[in-house]
C-alpha positions as CSV (number, residue, x, y, z in Angstrom):
1,M,137.0,2.9,10.1
2,N,139.5,4.2,6.9
3,N,139.3,2.5,3.7
4,Y,142.8,2.8,2.9
5,L,145.3,-0.2,2.5
6,N,148.5,-0.1,4.9
7,F,152.0,-0.3,3.6
8,K,152.1,-4.3,3.9
9,Q,148.6,-4.7,2.2
10,A,149.8,-2.4,-0.8
11,A,153.3,-4.4,-0.7
12,I,151.5,-7.7,-1.0
13,I,149.1,-6.7,-3.7
14,W,152.1,-4.8,-5.5
15,N,154.0,-8.0,-5.8
16,N,151.3,-10.3,-6.6
17,A,150.6,-8.2,-9.6
18,Y,154.2,-8.0,-10.6
19,N,154.8,-11.6,-10.4
20,V,151.6,-12.0,-12.7
21,L,152.5,-9.5,-15.3
22,K,156.3,-9.7,-15.5
23,E,156.2,-12.7,-18.0
24,N,154.9,-10.2,-20.4
25,E,157.2,-7.4,-20.1
26,F,159.5,-6.6,-23.0
27,N,162.8,-4.8,-23.0
28,I,163.0,-2.0,-25.0
29,N,166.5,-0.7,-26.6
30,M,166.1,2.7,-25.1
31,E,169.2,3.9,-27.5
32,N,166.8,3.2,-30.6
33,A,163.9,4.9,-29.0
34,I,165.5,7.8,-28.2
35,Q,167.0,7.8,-31.8
36,I,163.5,7.4,-33.0
37,A,162.0,10.3,-31.1
38,C,164.7,12.7,-32.0
39,Q,164.4,11.9,-35.8
40,N,160.7,11.9,-35.9
41,D,160.1,14.8,-33.5
42,I,157.9,12.6,-31.0
43,S,158.2,12.2,-27.3
44,A,160.4,9.4,-26.0
45,Y,157.4,7.7,-24.4
46,D,155.7,7.4,-27.9
47,A,159.0,6.4,-29.6
48,Q,159.5,3.4,-26.8
49,Y,155.9,1.9,-28.2
50,I,157.2,2.5,-31.9
51,E,160.7,0.7,-30.8
52,L,158.7,-1.9,-29.3
53,S,156.6,-2.9,-32.2
54,Q,159.6,-2.4,-34.6
55,S,161.5,-5.1,-32.7
56,L,158.4,-7.6,-32.4
57,D,158.0,-6.9,-36.4
58,I,154.2,-5.8,-35.6
59,K,152.2,-2.9,-36.1
60,L,151.4,-0.6,-33.5
61,I,147.7,-0.1,-33.0
62,T,147.1,3.6,-31.8
63,E,144.6,6.4,-32.1
64,D,147.4,8.9,-32.0
65,K,147.1,10.7,-35.3
66,Q,150.7,12.3,-35.4
67,L,152.0,8.3,-35.0
68,L,149.5,7.3,-37.8
69,N,150.8,10.0,-39.9
70,K,154.5,9.5,-39.1
71,F,154.7,5.9,-39.2
72,K,152.6,4.8,-42.2
73,G,152.7,1.2,-42.5
74,K,154.2,0.6,-39.1
75,T,151.0,1.8,-37.3
76,S,147.1,1.2,-37.6
77,S,144.2,2.8,-36.2
78,K,141.8,0.6,-34.2
79,K,139.2,0.9,-36.7
80,A,141.5,-0.4,-39.5
81,F,142.5,-3.1,-37.3
């Protein structure tokens, strides 16, 4: 007996998870994120989080020392939060 999901089972689980989570997704302005990445010498991945936090006007909670240093006032560590 194998313990793997078949394609149909995996698709059902994926669709159920997507339907639960889709209401909590946010659109990111990728042009802004790329600009942030280039201007601050950070990855596009990290820049997406910075862009999202800025667009929502909230601090980004992170333990990434590079982001904490480059985005002072816009980021916070878990300890400081």
